[in-house]
N, C-alpha and C positions, 0 to 999 in steps of 0.2 A: 511488373508482373504481380498479380494479385493471387494470394493463397488464402483460402478460407479454412481455418482450423476448427473443424466441427468435432463432436464427440466420435462420429463415425470415422473421420480421418485419423483421430488419435488411436482408435482401436486398430485401424489398419497398420499404422506405424508400429504400434506395440507388437502386433502379430508378425510383421515382416522383419523388424529390426531387433526386437527384444524377446521374441518367442513367447508372447503373452505373459510377460513377467513384470510389467509396469502398470499395475492397476491405478496408481496415483496420477498417472499422466492422462489428463482429460480436462474437459471444459464444462461439464455438467455439474450441477450442485452448487455448493457455497462459493463465494467469490474467490476465496483463497485457492481453490483448485484450478480455475482457469488462469489466474494471475501467474502462478508458478509455471504452469504448462507453457504459457506464452514466452516467459523468460527463457526457459530451457529449450524451447524450439529454436532459439537463436543458435544453439550449439549444432543443431542438425543442419542449418543453412550455412554454418561456418564450414562444415565438411563438404557441402555440395557447391557453395558459391563463394566461399572465402570471407563471409561477413564476420566482423570482429566484435560487434556490439549491437545492442538493440535498444529501442526507445518506444514506449507504449503510450498511446493516446486513448482516452475514453470516448464514448459516443456523444457526450455532452461537452466536448472540448474541441478547440480549433487552434491552428497555428498562427494565422494572420501574418504571414511572412512579409508581405509587401508593407504592411503598416509598421512592423517591427523594423524593417530596413529604413523606412522613412524616418522613424523616431531615433534610431541608434546608429545607422550607417552600415549595419550588417543584417543579412537575411537570417531566417530562423536556422537553417542548416549551417550557415557560417558561424552562428552563435553556438550551436550545439557542438560543433567539431573544433573545440579549442585545444591547445597543446597540453593542458594539464590533465585532461580526462585520460585516465589510465596511467598516470604518473605516480610518484611516491612523495611522501611528506613525513614530517614529524608533528604529532599532535600536541595539544597543550600539556599533556602529561609525559611527554618525552618518548612516546611510542612511535616506532616506524610503522607507517600505515600506507595502504594502497588506495589511491583515489579512483576506484573503479566505478563509482556511482556518480553520474552527472545529474545534478539536482536543479530543477527549474522551479517556477512559482506561478500561481494563478493570477490572472487579471479577470475580475468579474465582468461578464458581458453587460450588465447594467451600468457599470462604471464607464465602460467604453462608449455606450450609447449616450450617456449624459455628459461626459467630459472629453470625449475623443480619445483615441488610442494613446497619444503622447501624455495626455493629462492623467490617464488611468494607470500608467505604467508602474508607478510606485505606490499605488493605493492598496493597502492590505485587503485581501478578499474576506477576512474575518475581523470583526471589531469586537473588543471586549465589552461586556455589559456595562450599563451606566451605574448600576448599584447591585448589591447582593440580595436585595429583597425579592420576594416572589416564590416561585414554585421549586426552585433548586436549592432547597435548604441543606440537603444531605450530600448532594453532588453537583458541583458547578464546574463545567469544563471551559466556560467562556473566557475566564480570566487567563488561564494557562494558554489556551489556543490563540486568543486575540492578542495578548501581550507578546507572545513568542513571534507571531507573524509580524506584528508591528516592529519588533526589534530587527529582524533580518531584512526587512524592507527598507531600513535606513541605509543600507550599503549600496554603493553604486558601481563598484569595480570588482571584476573577477579576482584581481590581485589582492583584494582584502582577505582572500583565502578563508572564507567562512564555510563551516560544515555544521549542519544542524539536522535533527531527526524528524522535523515536521514535513516529511515527504507527503505529497498530495496527489491523489488520483493517478492519472497517467503521467504526471509531470516529472518523471526521471527515467534515466537510462542506465544500463549496466553493461560493462564489458564481459565478454565470454570468459576471459581470464579471471575476472572477479568472481564469476560463478564457480569456476574450478577451484579458486582459492578458498572461498568461504562456504560453498555449497549452501547458499541461503535458500529458504523455502518458506512459503506460507502454509501453515497447517491446514489441511483440507476441511477442517471444521470451522475455520474463521470465515465469517460472513460479512464483516465490516472492517474498514481500515486495513484491508489485506495488504496494501502497499506499505504501510508503516511496519506491519509485522514482518514482511519479507525483508525490509531493510534492517530492522534491528536484530534479525537472526544472523546477520553478517558481521555485526560489530565486534563480537568476541573473537573473530578471526582477522581482526585488524583491517577490514575493508571499510572505507569511509566515503561519504559523499562530498563533492565540492560544489558549492552553490554559485551559480552564475546569475547575477541580478537581472540580466537581460534575457535570460532563457524563459520567456513568458508564454504561458498557455492561456488562451481565452476560455473562460469557464462560463457556460450558459446554464446556470442553476435553474432547475425546474424543467429543462428541455426533455428529460426522460422521466419526470416524476409521475406522469400519468400511467406509463407502462409499469413502473415499479409498484404503484398502487399502495404505498405505505401510509398508514395512519399515524397520528401522533402517538397513540399507545404502542403500536408495534415498533416505532422508532425508539421510543423510550425503553421498551423491553430489550431491544437490540443493544442499546448503550449499556444497560446493566449486565447483559451477557458478556459484552466486550470487556467490562471492568474485570470480571472474574477471569476471563480468558487471558487478558494482558497481564494481570498480576501474576498468574501462573507462568506464562511464557517469559516475561521479563526476569522472573526469578530463575526459571529453568536455564535461560541463556546467560544469566549473570550480568545484565546490562541496565538495570533500573536507573542507576545514577546518571547514565548517559542519555536517558530519555526525557529528563526533566527540562522544562515544565510540561512539554507536550511532545509525545503522547504519554509521558510519565504520569500525568494526572489520572490516567486510566489504570495505573498499575500500583496503587498504594497498598500498604500493608492492611488497611481496613477495608479492602475491596468487598469482601462478603457482607460485612455490616452495612457499608455504604449502599450496596446494590439493593439489599432487602429493605432498609429503612427508606431509601429514596423511592423505591417502587410502592411501598405502602403509603407513604406521604402523598405521592402523586395520585394514587387511587382515591384517597380521600378528597383531593382537590377535584378530580373528575366528578365524583359524586356531588360535590357542592355546586359544580358548574352544570349539573344536569346531564352529564355524559356517562350515564350508568353503564352502557355497553362497554365503553373503553375501560372503566374502572374494573368491571368484572373480568375483562380480558387479562388485565394485569394480575388480578388476584387468583386467577385460575391458570391459564397457560403461562403467564409470565413467571410466577413463583415456581411452578412445576418445572419449567425449563431451567431455571437457576439451580434448583435442587438437583436435577439430573446431572447437570454439568459438574457441580461440586462433587457428586458421587463419582463421576468419571475420573476426577483428579484424585480423590481420596483413596480409591481402590487401586490406583496405579495404572489404570487403563489408558489414561491420557498420555502418560510417559511412554508406555509401550507403543502407542500409535505414532508418537513423535519420533521415537527411535527407529521404528519400521520405515516411516516415510523418509527420514534422513538417510537411512541405508539404501533405500531404493533410488533416491536422487543421486547418491554417490555412484551407484552401479550404472545409472543412466548416463552419467558423464563418461565413465570408463568405457562402456560399450559403444557410445557414440564416437569417442575419440579413436577407438580401434577400427571403426568402419572406414573403408577406403572411399575417397571422393567419388569414384565411379559407381560403387555400390550404393552410396547414399543418394546420388542423383537418380539412380534407377528406382530406389525405394520411394523417394519422394514423388517422382513422376507417376508411379503407380498408385500412391495413396491419396494424392490431391487430384482428383478427377471429377 
């Protein structure tokens, strides 16, 4: 059965179940908004259908279950539903943690095309840069991302019990009990790396991911790039915005040391200086390359956006928004759990039409 969670469907559910009290529950706007809404929708279907967990795929991703079974002996669903997902463990610092997040990994579509699926299975989807020279003088994410990805791709067994914070795209699932335990959410202002922010908001409540080396998602980079219509300048500005966001959020949740090297590289203490100097330096590079329009975009909209967001943090408005959204998601869980299965089935039948 296929359900399409549109903004209209969210508003109907809000009206029927929550009496128009859940404005954060929706799919329009920044990526963080729809990402959290999809995760929490799993709680609604738990009441109506008994579903205990959910797993999200993005539009540029595929499962390739037959190829996975041929390469590993298990289908994608058999790989997903392993006995440790939802279990408990002791982490490297002696804390009792809950393995409520099931963590997979990308396989690049281009690597599958050139090497075949078995040959691509352990090829990191991100490679570190060859050297530190070039345009990324003040901010270089490539080493952190590429080296972290190369590290965990060295493991072959689920029983190596690896947990890492480099969650990617749709490539992980979470149990409904994990949502209840940690109440994770992506701030509705987050427009990039919404998956990583959702995950690290759960860390302080002792929810962790368990990495399955064979839980692979085929990633076809560029498949939706035309519809996103992003330019090099807007991607750069988005990364700088993300630096300031993640520094604030990692500090707010108290999890910076658990995010290194990736996505912790986006949450350093020098985030504001990094973002400004990197943006200015890249604007100069754009001018030298004859890309004046891109340079002016960084110097106008880019800098203005950074300044406005810093003001949001410094005035306390950002903290107020986070506290409000956290409270709303807590109420979402409480009111969903209080709904009878019969009433939930009636509400969902009327809202998804």
